[in-house]
C-alpha positions in Angstrom: -187.3 -98.7 46.2 -189.1 -97.4 49.3 -192.0 -99.4 51.5 -194.8 -97.1 49.7 -193.2 -97.9 46.3 -193.3 -101.5 47.3 -197.1 -101.2 48.5 -198.4 -99.8 45.4 -196.6 -103.0 43.3 -197.8 -105.2 45.2 -201.4 -103.8 45.3 -200.8 -103.2 41.2 -199.7 -107.0 40.5 -202.9 -108.8 42.7 -205.4 -106.7 42.0 -205.6 -105.2 45.6 -206.1 -101.9 47.5 -203.3 -100.1 48.6 -204.5 -100.5 52.2 -204.7 -104.4 51.4 -201.3 -104.4 50.4 -200.2 -102.5 53.1 -201.6 -104.8 55.6 -200.4 -107.4 54.1 -196.7 -106.3 53.8 -196.7 -105.2 57.4 -197.9 -108.6 58.0 -194.7 -110.7 56.3 -192.6 -107.9 58.1 -193.7 -108.4 61.4 -193.8 -112.6 61.0 -190.1 -112.4 59.7 -188.9 -110.0 62.9 -190.6 -112.6 65.3 -189.4 -115.6 63.8 -185.5 -114.1 64.2 -186.2 -112.4 67.4 -187.3 -116.2 68.8 -184.2 -117.5 67.1 -185.8 -119.1 64.1 -184.3 -119.1 60.4 -185.8 -117.2 57.7 -185.3 -118.8 54.4 -187.0 -117.6 51.2 -186.2 -120.0 48.2 -184.7 -117.8 45.9 -184.3 -114.9 47.3 -182.2 -115.6 50.9 -182.2 -116.7 54.4 -181.9 -114.1 57.4 -181.0 -115.4 60.5 -179.8 -114.2 63.8 -176.3 -113.4 64.7 -174.6 -112.6 67.9 -171.7 -110.3 67.8 -169.2 -110.7 70.5 -168.2 -108.2 73.0 -165.2 -106.9 72.1 -162.1 -103.2 72.8 -162.6 -100.5 69.7 -161.0 -97.3 69.6 -162.6 -93.9 69.4 -161.5 -92.6 66.2 -161.2 -88.9 67.6 -159.3 -89.4 70.4 -157.6 -92.6 70.4 -158.8 -94.1 73.5 -159.7 -97.5 73.9 -163.3 -98.1 74.7 -165.5 -101.3 75.6 -168.3 -102.2 72.7 -171.0 -104.7 74.4 -172.0 -107.3 72.8 -175.5 -107.3 70.9 -177.9 -109.3 68.4 -178.0 -108.4 64.7 -179.7 -110.1 61.4 -177.5 -111.7 58.6 -179.2 -111.7 55.4 -177.7 -114.3 52.6 -178.7 -113.7 49.2 -179.8 -117.1 47.3 -177.8 -118.6 44.2 -180.6 -117.8 42.3 -180.6 -113.7 43.0 -176.9 -113.9 43.1 -176.7 -114.9 39.5 -179.4 -112.5 39.0 -177.2 -110.0 40.6 -173.8 -110.8 38.3 -175.6 -111.3 35.0 -174.5 -109.4 32.4 -177.0 -106.2 32.0 -179.5 -106.7 29.5 -178.8 -104.2 26.3 
């Protein structure tokens, strides 16, 4: 599923135009990104939790040359699925 498929699904499931569904999806994603950027944790009950983590600077190796390189620290987001979502993923397939 890509972004357009998601917009189409939101529109059809909620009797919205595609433009309205696109706006709603953009708003949700922008608010999630803003919250994580400010250090907040975003919890979507039944789906999962998104939070910011910091990767410390470290030494690494260039795989082509074997030369040691410095990898700077960086901020990234981590997603942890909920128990309900995990149970759904691990349920036996429906035949």
